[in-house]
N, CA, C and O atoms as a printed pandas DataFrame, in Angstrom:
     atom_number atom_name residue_name chain_id  residue_number  x_coord  y_coord  z_coord
0              1         N          MET        A               1   68.141   98.397   28.573
1              2        CA          MET        A               1   69.123   97.518   29.174
2              3         C          MET        A               1   68.409   96.732   30.271
3              4         O          MET        A               1   67.746   97.335   31.114
4              5         N          SER        A               2   68.521   95.433   30.283
5              6        CA          SER        A               2   67.842   94.614   31.285
6              7         C          SER        A               2   68.661   94.551   32.567
7              8         O          SER        A               2   69.853   94.857   32.581
8              9         N          THR        A               3   67.982   94.138   33.665
9             10        CA          THR        A               3   68.674   94.068   34.948
10            11         C          THR        A               3   69.707   92.952   34.974
11            12         O          THR        A               3   70.582   92.949   35.841
12            13         N          SER        A               4   69.626   91.992   34.035
13            14        CA          SER        A               4   70.614   90.918   33.996
14            15         C          SER        A               4   71.743   91.227   33.014
15            16         O          SER        A               4   72.642   90.407   32.830
16            17         N          ASP        A               5   71.706   92.377   32.395
17            18        CA          ASP        A               5   72.712   92.809   31.433
18            19         C          ASP        A               5   74.062   92.950   32.129
19            20         O          ASP        A               5   74.171   93.687   33.110
20            21         N          PRO        A               6   75.096   92.255   31.640
21            22        CA          PRO        A               6   76.406   92.351   32.296
22            23         C          PRO        A               6   77.010   93.745   32.219
23            24         O          PRO        A               6   77.911   94.065   32.995
24            25         N          ASP        A               7   76.528   94.593   31.292
25            26        CA          ASP        A               7   77.049   95.950   31.181
26            27         C          ASP        A               7   76.419   96.911   32.187
27            28         O          ASP        A               7   76.877   98.042   32.343
28            29         N          ARG        A               8   75.368   96.457   32.867
29            30        CA          ARG        A               8   74.713   97.341   33.842
30            31         C          ARG        A               8   75.694   97.593   34.982
31            32         O          ARG        A               8   76.166   96.653   35.622
32            33         N          LEU        A               9   75.998   98.864   35.234
33            34        CA          LEU        A               9   77.016   99.210   36.210
34            35         C          LEU        A               9   76.508   99.195   37.649
35            36         O          LEU        A               9   77.272   98.912   38.573
36            37         N          VAL        A              10   75.225   99.496   37.847
37            38        CA          VAL        A              10   74.683   99.587   39.194
38            39         C          VAL        A              10   73.534   98.601   39.322
39            40         O          VAL        A              10   72.580   98.649   38.546
40            41         N          ARG        A              11   73.623   97.718   40.289
41            42        CA          ARG        A              11   72.553   96.762   40.527
42            43         C          ARG        A              11   71.329   97.491   41.072
43            44         O          ARG        A              11   71.464   98.502   41.761
44            45         N          PRO        A              12   70.125   96.981   40.765
45            46        CA          PRO        A              12   68.905   97.678   41.192
46            47         C          PRO        A              12   68.840   97.972   42.689
47            48         O          PRO        A              12   68.376   99.045   43.076
48            49         N          TYR        A              13   69.284   97.064   43.529
49            50        CA          TYR        A              13   69.183   97.321   44.968
50            51         C          TYR        A              13   70.106   98.455   45.414
51            52         O          TYR        A              13   69.880   99.063   46.460
52            53         N          MET        A              14   71.134   98.739   44.634
53            54        CA          MET        A              14   72.009   99.868   44.951
54            55         C          MET        A              14   71.305  101.192   44.650
55            56         O          MET        A              14   71.520  102.188   45.341
56            57         N          VAL        A              15   70.473  101.195   43.629
57            58        CA          VAL        A              15   69.734  102.398   43.256
58            59         C          VAL        A              15   68.789  102.806   44.386
59            60         O          VAL        A              15   68.565  103.995   44.614
60            61         N          THR        A              16   68.241  101.821   45.088
61            62        CA          THR        A              16   67.290  102.104   46.177
62            63         C          THR        A              16   67.956  102.046   47.546
63            64         O          THR        A              16   67.273  102.053   48.570
64            65         N          ARG        A              17   69.287  101.989   47.568
65            66        CA          ARG        A              17   70.052  101.888   48.812
66            67         C          ARG        A              17   69.622  100.691   49.652
67            68         O          ARG        A              17   69.565  100.766   50.880
68            69         N          GLY        A              18   69.321   99.581   48.970
69            70        CA          GLY        A              18   68.979   98.339   49.641
70            71         C          GLY        A              18   67.525   98.200   50.041
71            72         O          GLY        A              18   67.112   97.142   50.515
72            73         N          ARG        A              19   66.744   99.250   49.858
73            74        CA          ARG        A              19   65.329   99.177   50.236
74            75         C          ARG        A              19   64.546   98.398   49.189
75            76         O          ARG        A              19   64.792   98.532   47.991
76            77         N          THR        A              20   63.604   97.587   49.648
77            78        CA          THR        A              20   62.812   96.782   48.732
78            79         C          THR        A              20   61.331   97.125   48.771
79            80         O          THR        A              20   60.559   96.642   47.943
80            81         N          ARG        A              21   60.932   97.953   49.723
81            82        CA          ARG        A              21   59.518   98.310   49.858
82            83         C          ARG        A              21   59.342   99.826   49.845
83            84         O          ARG        A              21   60.104  100.562   50.473
84            85         N          PRO        A              22   58.315  100.279   49.110
85            86        CA          PRO        A              22   58.036  101.717   49.103
86            87         C          PRO        A              22   57.361  102.140   50.402
87            88         O          PRO        A              22   56.871  101.299   51.156
88            89         N          ALA        A              23   57.336  103.423   50.656
89            90        CA          ALA        A              23   56.599  103.947   51.808
90            91         C          ALA        A              23   55.137  104.023   51.384
91            92         O          ALA        A              23   54.729  104.977   50.722
92            93         N          GLY        A              24   54.360  103.035   51.759
93            94        CA          GLY        A              24   52.949  102.981   51.375
94            95         C          GLY        A              24   52.719  102.014   50.234
95            96         O          GLY        A              24   53.657  101.505   49.621
96            97         N          ASP        A              25   51.459  101.775   49.966
97            98        CA          ASP        A              25   51.066  100.840   48.911
98            99         C          ASP        A              25   50.986  101.565   47.578
99           100         O          ASP        A              25   50.255  102.547   47.443
100          101         N          LEU        A              26   51.728  101.089   46.604
101          102        CA          LEU        A              26   51.708  101.682   45.273
102          103         C          LEU        A              26   51.357  100.598   44.255
103          104         O          LEU        A              26   52.221   99.815   43.860
104          105         N          PRO        A              27   50.097  100.549   43.830
105          106        CA          PRO        A              27   49.714   99.530   42.842
106          107         C          PRO        A              27   50.361   99.793   41.480
107          108         O          PRO        A              27   50.711  100.926   41.151
108          109         N          LEU        A              28   50.509   98.733   40.706
109          110        CA          LEU        A              28   51.130   98.825   39.378
110          111         C          LEU        A              28   50.464   99.859   38.486
111          112         O          LEU        A              28   51.120  100.536   37.695
112          113         N          GLU        A              29   49.145   99.968   38.628
113          114        CA          GLU        A              29   48.397  100.839   37.727
114          115         C          GLU        A              29   48.316  102.288   38.202
115          116         O          GLU        A              29   47.761  103.136   37.502
116          117         N          ALA        A              30   48.865  102.583   39.386
117          118        CA          ALA        A              30   48.838  103.966   39.886
118          119         C          ALA        A              30   49.547  104.879   38.893
119          120         O          ALA        A              30   50.623  104.563   38.385
120          121         N          LEU        A              31   48.918  106.010   38.633
121          122        CA          LEU        A              31   49.503  106.962   37.695
122          123         C          LEU        A              31   50.409  107.938   38.438
123          124         O          LEU        A              31   50.074  108.425   39.518
124          125         N          VAL        A              32   51.541  108.208   37.845
125          126        CA          VAL        A              32   52.539  109.105   38.433
126          127         C          VAL        A              32   52.641  110.323   37.523
127          128         O          VAL        A              32   52.739  110.198   36.303
128          129         N          GLU        A              33   52.617  111.506   38.140
129          130        CA          GLU        A              33   52.710  112.739   37.370
130          131         C          GLU        A              33   53.677  113.691   38.061
131          132         O          GLU        A              33   53.542  113.976   39.250
132          133         N          ALA        A              34   54.646  114.173   37.309
133          134        CA          ALA        A              34   55.620  115.127   37.864
134          135         C          ALA        A              34   54.909  116.439   38.161
135          136         O          ALA        A              34   54.079  116.904   37.379
136          137         N          ARG        A              35   55.245  117.025   39.300
137          138        CA          ARG        A              35   54.663  118.316   39.670
138          139         C          ARG        A              35   55.397  119.442   38.949
139          140         O          ARG        A              35   56.536  119.286   38.507
140          141         N          ALA        A              36   54.724  120.560   38.844
141          142        CA          ALA        A              36   55.348  121.732   38.221
142          143         C          ALA        A              36   56.636  122.060   38.981
143          144         O          ALA        A              36   56.639  122.105   40.211
144          145         N          GLY        A              37   57.703  122.283   38.265
145          146        CA          GLY        A              37   58.985  122.606   38.880
146          147         C          GLY        A              37   59.750  121.385   39.373
147          148         O          GLY        A              37   60.828  121.526   39.952
148          149         N          ALA        A              38   59.207  120.183   39.153
149          150        CA          ALA        A              38   59.905  118.970   39.598
150          151         C          ALA        A              38   61.243  118.859   38.892
151          152         O          ALA        A              38   61.383  119.241   37.731
152          153         N          GLY        A              39   62.207  118.339   39.598
153          154        CA          GLY        A              39   63.515  118.123   39.016
154          155         C          GLY        A              39   64.475  119.278   39.197
155          156         O          GLY        A              39   65.612  119.222   38.729
156          157         N          LEU        A              40   64.026  120.333   39.877
157          158        CA          LEU        A              40   64.921  121.462   40.090
158          159         C          LEU        A              40   66.123  121.056   40.933
159          160         O          LEU        A              40   67.204  121.634   40.814
160          161         N          ARG        A              41   65.918  120.044   41.797
161          162        CA          ARG        A              41   67.031  119.531   42.609
162          163         C          ARG        A              41   67.528  118.200   42.055
163          164         O          ARG        A              41   68.067  117.382   42.800
164          165         N          ALA        A              42   67.353  117.980   40.770
165          166        CA          ALA        A              42   67.640  116.685   40.152
166          167         C          ALA        A              42   69.113  116.295   40.182
167          168         O          ALA        A              42   69.433  115.118   40.017
168          169         N          ALA        A              43   69.995  117.227   40.383
169          170        CA          ALA        A              43   71.424  116.919   40.337
170          171         C          ALA        A              43   71.812  115.863   41.359
171          172         O          ALA        A              43   72.728  115.079   41.112
172          173         N          HIS        A              44   71.140  115.827   42.494
173          174        CA          HIS        A              44   71.488  114.846   43.524
174          175         C          HIS        A              44   70.736  113.528   43.341
175          176         O          HIS        A              44   70.961  112.592   44.108
176          177         N          ARG        A              45   69.875  113.429   42.375
177          178        CA          ARG        A              45   69.072  112.232   42.142
178          179         C          ARG        A              45   69.838  111.197   41.328
179          180         O          ARG        A              45   70.705  111.535   40.523
180          181         N          VAL        A              46   69.499  109.925   41.554
181          182        CA          VAL        A              46   70.059  108.867   40.718
182          183         C          VAL        A              46   69.469  109.005   39.320
183          184         O          VAL        A              46   68.405  109.599   39.146
184          185         N          THR        A              47   70.146  108.469   38.345
185          186        CA          THR        A              47   69.732  108.574   36.954
186          187         C          THR        A              47   68.298  108.110   36.762
187          188         O          THR        A              47   67.530  108.757   36.050
188          189         N          GLU        A              48   67.927  106.995   37.386
189          190        CA          GLU        A              48   66.573  106.456   37.217
190          191         C          GLU        A              48   65.517  107.436   37.719
191          192         O          GLU        A              48   64.461  107.565   37.099
192          193         N          ALA        A              49   65.775  108.125   38.821
193          194        CA          ALA        A              49   64.812  109.097   39.358
194          195         C          ALA        A              49   64.669  110.279   38.400
195          196         O          ALA        A              49   63.566  110.791   38.208
196          197         N          ARG        A              50   65.764  110.711   37.805
197          198        CA          ARG        A              50   65.692  111.801   36.834
198          199         C          ARG        A              50   64.881  111.369   35.612
199          200         O          ARG        A              50   64.111  112.153   35.057
200          201         N          ARG        A              51   65.063  110.122   35.203
201          202        CA          ARG        A              51   64.301  109.607   34.056
202          203         C          ARG        A              51   62.823  109.509   34.395
203          204         O          ARG        A              51   61.979  109.767   33.537
204          205         N          ILE        A              52   62.490  109.137   35.637
205          206        CA          ILE        A              52   61.082  109.090   36.058
206          207         C          ILE        A              52   60.476  110.478   35.945
207          208         O          ILE        A              52   59.368  110.626   35.431
208          209         N          LEU        A              53   61.178  111.493   36.414
209          210        CA          LEU        A              53   60.658  112.856   36.358
210          211         C          LEU        A              53   60.413  113.306   34.917
211          212         O          LEU        A              53   59.421  113.979   34.637
212          213         N          ARG        A              54   61.305  112.939   34.013
213          214        CA          ARG        A              54   61.104  113.295   32.601
214          215         C          ARG        A              54   59.904  112.559   32.017
215          216         O          ARG        A              54   59.059  113.163   31.356
216          217         N          LYS        A              55   59.832  111.258   32.262
217          218        CA          LYS        A              55   58.746  110.439   31.709
218          219         C          LYS        A              55   57.394  110.848   32.299
219          220         O          LYS        A              55   56.377  110.817   31.606
220          221         N          ALA        A              56   57.385  111.229   33.576
221          222        CA          ALA        A              56   56.129  111.562   34.260
222          223         C          ALA        A              56   55.685  112.996   34.002
223          224         O          ALA        A              56   54.787  113.495   34.680
224          225         N          ALA        A              57   56.295  113.658   33.040
225          226        CA          ALA        A              57   55.806  114.983   32.650
226          227         C          ALA        A              57   54.359  114.855   32.191
227          228         O          ALA        A              57   53.563  115.776   32.374
228          229         N          SER        A              58   54.020  113.720   31.599
229          230        CA          SER        A              58   52.627  113.365   31.345
230          231         C          SER        A              58   52.369  112.094   32.151
231          232         O          SER        A              58   53.252  111.241   32.253
232          233         N          PRO        A              59   51.172  111.954   32.724
233          234        CA          PRO        A              59   50.908  110.822   33.625
234          235         C          PRO        A              59   51.212  109.469   32.985
235          236         O          PRO        A              59   50.865  109.218   31.831
236          237         N          CYS        A              60   51.862  108.612   33.752
237          238        CA          CYS        A              60   52.142  107.251   33.313
238          239         C          CYS        A              60   52.104  106.333   34.534
239          240         O          CYS        A              60   52.290  106.781   35.665
240          241         N          SER        A              61   51.865  105.069   34.294
241          242        CA          SER        A              61   51.742  104.119   35.403
242          243         C          SER        A              61   53.117  103.711   35.935
243          244         O          SER        A              61   54.138  103.869   35.265
244          245         N          ILE        A              62   53.107  103.193   37.137
245          246        CA          ILE        A              62   54.350  102.690   37.728
246          247         C          ILE        A              62   54.882  101.536   36.888
247          248         O          ILE        A              62   56.094  101.396   36.720
248          249         N          ALA        A              63   53.986  100.712   36.362
249          250        CA          ALA        A              63   54.416   99.602   35.502
250          251         C          ALA        A              63   55.130  100.128   34.258
251          252         O          ALA        A              63   56.158   99.583   33.856
252          253         N          GLU        A              64   54.594  101.182   33.649
253          254        CA          GLU        A              64   55.242  101.776   32.469
254          255         C          GLU        A              64   56.628  102.304   32.816
255          256         O          GLU        A              64   57.573  102.152   32.042
256          257         N          LEU        A              65   56.737  102.920   33.976
257          258        CA          LEU        A              65   58.037  103.454   34.400
258          259         C          LEU        A              65   59.053  102.339   34.568
259          260         O          LEU        A              65   60.202  102.476   34.149
260          261         N          ALA        A              66   58.635  101.228   35.184
261          262        CA          ALA        A              66   59.548  100.096   35.382
262          263         C          ALA        A              66   60.043   99.564   34.045
263          264         O          ALA        A              66   61.225   99.260   33.888
264          265         N          VAL        A              67   59.127   99.453   33.079
265          266        CA          VAL        A              67   59.510   98.965   31.752
266          267         C          VAL        A              67   60.454   99.956   31.079
267          268         O          VAL        A              67   61.472   99.557   30.514
268          269         N          ASP        A              68   60.123  101.239   31.136
269          270        CA          ASP        A              68   60.937  102.266   30.498
270          271         C          ASP        A              68   62.347  102.320   31.093
271          272         O          ASP        A              68   63.321  102.533   30.370
272          273         N          LEU        A              69   62.452  102.128   32.407
273          274        CA          LEU        A              69   63.747  102.174   33.080
274          275         C          LEU        A              69   64.481  100.837   33.048
275          276         O          LEU        A              69   65.665  100.764   33.377
276          277         N          ALA        A              70   63.775   99.779   32.650
277          278        CA          ALA        A              70   64.333   98.420   32.645
278          279         C          ALA        A              70   64.816   98.020   34.040
279          280         O          ALA        A              70   65.913   97.489   34.213
280          281         N          VAL        A              71   63.948   98.297   35.042
281          282        CA          VAL        A              71   64.240   97.910   36.424
282          283         C          VAL        A              71   63.071   97.078   36.942
283          284         O          VAL        A              71   61.964   97.169   36.410
284          285         N          PRO        A              72   63.302   96.274   37.965
285          286        CA          PRO        A              72   62.196   95.529   38.571
286          287         C          PRO        A              72   61.132   96.487   39.105
287          288         O          PRO        A              72   61.438   97.620   39.477
288          289         N          ILE        A              73   59.892   96.030   39.138
289          290        CA          ILE        A              73   58.795   96.876   39.591
290          291         C          ILE        A              73   59.024   97.381   41.016
291          292         O          ILE        A              73   58.626   98.499   41.341
292          293         N          GLY        A              74   59.649   96.586   41.855
293          294        CA          GLY        A              74   59.930   97.008   43.232
294          295         C          GLY        A              74   60.850   98.213   43.279
295          296         O          GLY        A              74   60.673   99.096   44.118
296          297         N          VAL        A              75   61.823   98.261   42.395
297          298        CA          VAL        A              75   62.740   99.403   42.325
298          299         C          VAL        A              75   61.973  100.646   41.880
299          300         O          VAL        A              75   62.147  101.725   42.448
300          301         N          ALA        A              76   61.130  100.494   40.871
301          302        CA          ALA        A              76   60.340  101.637   40.401
302          303         C          ALA        A              76   59.435  102.151   41.519
303          304         O          ALA        A              76   59.291  103.361   41.694
304          305         N          ARG        A              77   58.830  101.244   42.269
305          306        CA          ARG        A              77   57.949  101.647   43.372
306          307         C          ARG        A              77   58.718  102.447   44.433
307          308         O          ARG        A              77   58.232  103.474   44.907
308          309         N          VAL        A              78   59.901  101.982   44.801
309          310        CA          VAL        A              78   60.694  102.678   45.818
310          311         C          VAL        A              78   61.097  104.068   45.319
311          312         O          VAL        A              78   61.007  105.044   46.064
312          313         N          LEU        A              79   61.538  104.159   44.070
313          314        CA          LEU        A              79   61.951  105.452   43.522
314          315         C          LEU        A              79   60.772  106.423   43.437
315          316         O          LEU        A              79   60.910  107.601   43.769
316          317         N          VAL        A              80   59.617  105.929   42.993
317          318        CA          VAL        A              80   58.424  106.784   42.926
318          319         C          VAL        A              80   58.013  107.225   44.317
319          320         O          VAL        A              80   57.629  108.376   44.523
320          321         N          SER        A              81   58.092  106.311   45.267
321          322        CA          SER        A              81   57.752  106.637   46.656
322          323         C          SER        A              81   58.669  107.747   47.186
323          324         O          SER        A              81   58.202  108.670   47.854
324          325         N          ASP        A              82   59.949  107.659   46.894
325          326        CA          ASP        A              82   60.908  108.692   47.314
326          327         C          ASP        A              82   60.571  110.044   46.682
327          328         O          ASP        A              82   60.596  111.075   47.353
328          329         N          LEU        A              83   60.256  110.026   45.387
329          330        CA          LEU        A              83   59.924  111.264   44.688
330          331         C          LEU        A              83   58.633  111.867   45.247
331          332         O          LEU        A              83   58.522  113.088   45.362
332          333         N          ALA        A              84   57.665  111.028   45.593
333          334        CA          ALA        A              84   56.411  111.516   46.174
334          335         C          ALA        A              84   56.667  112.125   47.552
335          336         O          ALA        A              84   56.099  113.164   47.887
336          337         N          ALA        A              85   57.514  111.483   48.344
337          338        CA          ALA        A              85   57.832  111.992   49.684
338          339         C          ALA        A              85   58.520  113.352   49.608
339          340         O          ALA        A              85   58.365  114.182   50.505
340          341         N          ASP        A              86   59.278  113.579   48.539
341          342        CA          ASP        A              86   59.971  114.854   48.348
342          343         C          ASP        A              86   59.095  115.893   47.643
343          344         O          ASP        A              86   59.535  117.015   47.389
344          345         N          GLY        A              87   57.853  115.510   47.330
345          346        CA          GLY        A              87   56.943  116.444   46.678
346          347         C          GLY        A              87   57.210  116.656   45.202
347          348         O          GLY        A              87   56.717  117.621   44.618
348          349         N          GLU        A              88   57.976  115.777   44.593
349          350        CA          GLU        A              88   58.336  115.922   43.175
350          351         C          GLU        A              88   57.267  115.358   42.238
351          352         O          GLU        A              88   57.131  115.819   41.105
352          353         N          VAL        A              89   56.501  114.352   42.710
353          354        CA          VAL        A              89   55.465  113.740   41.877
354          355         C          VAL        A              89   54.165  113.614   42.667
355          356         O          VAL        A              89   54.157  113.605   43.898
356          357         N          THR        A              90   53.082  113.517   41.926
357          358        CA          THR        A              90   51.772  113.221   42.497
358          359         C          THR        A              90   51.395  111.828   42.039
359          360         O          THR        A              90   51.612  111.473   40.880
360          361         N          ILE        A              91   50.838  111.043   42.931
361          362        CA          ILE        A              91   50.413  109.689   42.601
362          363         C          ILE        A              91   48.889  109.662   42.594
363          364         O          ILE        A              91   48.246  110.027   43.578
364          365         N          HIS        A              92   48.323  109.227   41.474
365          366        CA          HIS        A              92   46.875  109.116   41.310
366          367         C          HIS        A              92   46.516  107.631   41.349
367          368         O          HIS        A              92   46.948  106.852   40.499
368          369         N          ARG        A              93   45.736  107.261   42.329
369          370        CA          ARG        A              93   45.320  105.865   42.455
370          371         C          ARG        A              93   44.037  105.673   41.667
371          372         O          ARG        A              93   42.998  106.211   42.050
372          373         N          THR        A              94   44.084  104.924   40.582
373          374        CA          THR        A              94   42.945  104.781   39.686
374          375         C          THR        A              94   41.853  103.890   40.254
375          376         O          THR        A              94   40.689  104.058   39.889
376          377         N          ALA        A              95   42.177  102.954   41.126
377          378        CA          ALA        A              95   41.176  102.043   41.674
378          379         C          ALA        A              95   40.130  102.796   42.483
379          380         O          ALA        A              95   38.994  102.332   42.586
380          381         N          ALA        A              96   40.470  103.925   43.049
381          382        CA          ALA        A              96   39.531  104.705   43.855
382          383         C          ALA        A              96   38.446  105.333   42.998
383          384         O          ALA        A              96   37.452  105.827   43.530
384          385         N          ASP        A              97   38.612  105.324   41.694
385          386        CA          ASP        A              97   37.639  105.932   40.801
386          387         C          ASP        A              97   36.423  105.050   40.572
387          388         O          ASP        A              97   35.519  105.442   39.835
388          389         N          GLY        A              98   36.375  103.882   41.173
389          390        CA          GLY        A              98   35.192  103.047   41.083
390          391         C          GLY        A              98   35.267  101.893   40.108
391          392         O          GLY        A              98   34.260  101.212   39.916
392          393         N          GLY        A              99   36.363  101.645   39.504
393          394        CA          GLY        A              99   36.449  100.515   38.596
394          395         C          GLY        A              99   37.685  100.593   37.739
395          396         O          GLY        A              99   38.434  101.568   37.786
396          397         N          PRO        A             100   37.892   99.545   36.947
397          398        CA          PRO        A             100   39.087   99.532   36.106
398          399         C          PRO        A             100   39.004  100.589   35.023
399          400         O          PRO        A             100   37.940  100.841   34.457
400          401         N          ASP        A             101   40.113  101.187   34.753
401          402        CA          ASP        A             101   40.226  102.184   33.697
402          403         C          ASP        A             101   40.676  101.435   32.441
403          404         O          ASP        A             101   41.856  101.121   32.285
404          405         N          VAL        A             102   39.728  101.154   31.553
405          406        CA          VAL        A             102   40.004  100.323   30.387
406          407         C          VAL        A             102   41.096  100.931   29.499
407          408         O          VAL        A             102   42.004  100.203   29.096
408          409         N          PRO        A             103   41.053  102.221   29.178
409          410        CA          PRO        A             103   42.147  102.781   28.360
410          411         C          PRO        A             103   43.518  102.633   29.034
411          412         O          PRO        A             103   44.514  102.361   28.364
412          413         N          LEU        A             104   43.565  102.811   30.356
413          414        CA          LEU        A             104   44.834  102.646   31.068
414          415         C          LEU        A             104   45.323  101.208   30.961
415          416         O          LEU        A             104   46.503  100.969   30.706
416          417         N          LEU        A             105   44.425  100.256   31.155
417          418        CA          LEU        A             105   44.816   98.852   31.071
418          419         C          LEU        A             105   45.287   98.504   29.660
419          420         O          LEU        A             105   46.233   97.734   29.494
420          421         N          GLU        A             106   44.628   99.070   28.644
421          422        CA          GLU        A             106   45.065   98.829   27.263
422          423         C          GLU        A             106   46.455   99.406   27.029
423          424         O          GLU        A             106   47.288   98.760   26.395
424          425         N          ARG        A             107   46.722  100.627   27.534
425          426        CA          ARG        A             107   48.058  101.222   27.413
426          427         C          ARG        A             107   49.096  100.372   28.119
427          428         O          ARG        A             107   50.203  100.180   27.616
428          429         N          LEU        A             108   48.734   99.864   29.288
429          430        CA          LEU        A             108   49.639   99.015   30.062
430          431         C          LEU        A             108   49.984   97.757   29.281
431          432         O          LEU        A             108   51.152   97.378   29.194
432          433         N          LEU        A             109   48.974   97.109   28.713
433          434        CA          LEU        A             109   49.213   95.906   27.914
434          435         C          LEU        A             109   50.060   96.217   26.688
435          436         O          LEU        A             109   50.966   95.455   26.349
436          437         N          ASP        A             110   49.771   97.331   26.020
437          438        CA          ASP        A             110   50.569   97.719   24.865
438          439         C          ASP        A             110   52.036   97.932   25.244
439          440         O          ASP        A             110   52.944   97.503   24.531
440          441         N          GLY        A             111   52.251   98.601   26.378
441          442        CA          GLY        A             111   53.608   98.847   26.840
442          443         C          GLY        A             111   54.348   97.567   27.171
443          444         O          GLY        A             111   55.526   97.415   26.848
444          445         N          LEU        A             112   53.642   96.641   27.825
445          446        CA          LEU        A             112   54.274   95.365   28.185
446          447         C          LEU        A             112   54.533   94.513   26.948
447          448         O          LEU        A             112   55.535   93.802   26.877
448          449         N          SER        A             113   53.634   94.585   25.980
449          450        CA          SER        A             113   53.808   93.807   24.745
450          451         C          SER        A             113   54.985   94.315   23.920
451          452         O          SER        A             113   55.608   93.554   23.180
452          453         N          ALA        A             114   55.280   95.594   24.050
453          454        CA          ALA        A             114   56.375   96.187   23.277
454          455         C          ALA        A             114   57.752   95.732   23.764
455          456         O          ALA        A             114   58.754   95.925   23.074
456          457         N          CYS        A             115   57.798   95.132   24.947
457          458        CA          CYS        A             115   59.106   94.728   25.502
458          459         C          CYS        A             115   59.617   93.474   24.858
459          460         O          CYS        A             115   60.697   92.997   25.205
């Protein structure tokens, strides 16, 4: 469902309680991975955060999460930032590894092309 879909019940800024910036810099290619036991307190989470925890059972990029959730990248960044602050996910910054991760970039392009 796209963010311009008239059937969407909650606007993206409502999901983030009006926040537009994450706590810290989160690049599009940063990999997000749910920690063991993540989601045990999921009942109080918004639907998108619960979906992030399910999808991040195996590492995926913030860009992939935004596409999967059909939300703007800024919304995905804020939600991931919240989950990281609560200790629910680990964020792996790939740029620190010394260069572009070609397989990751190929997966990212494949994911974006599928939309």
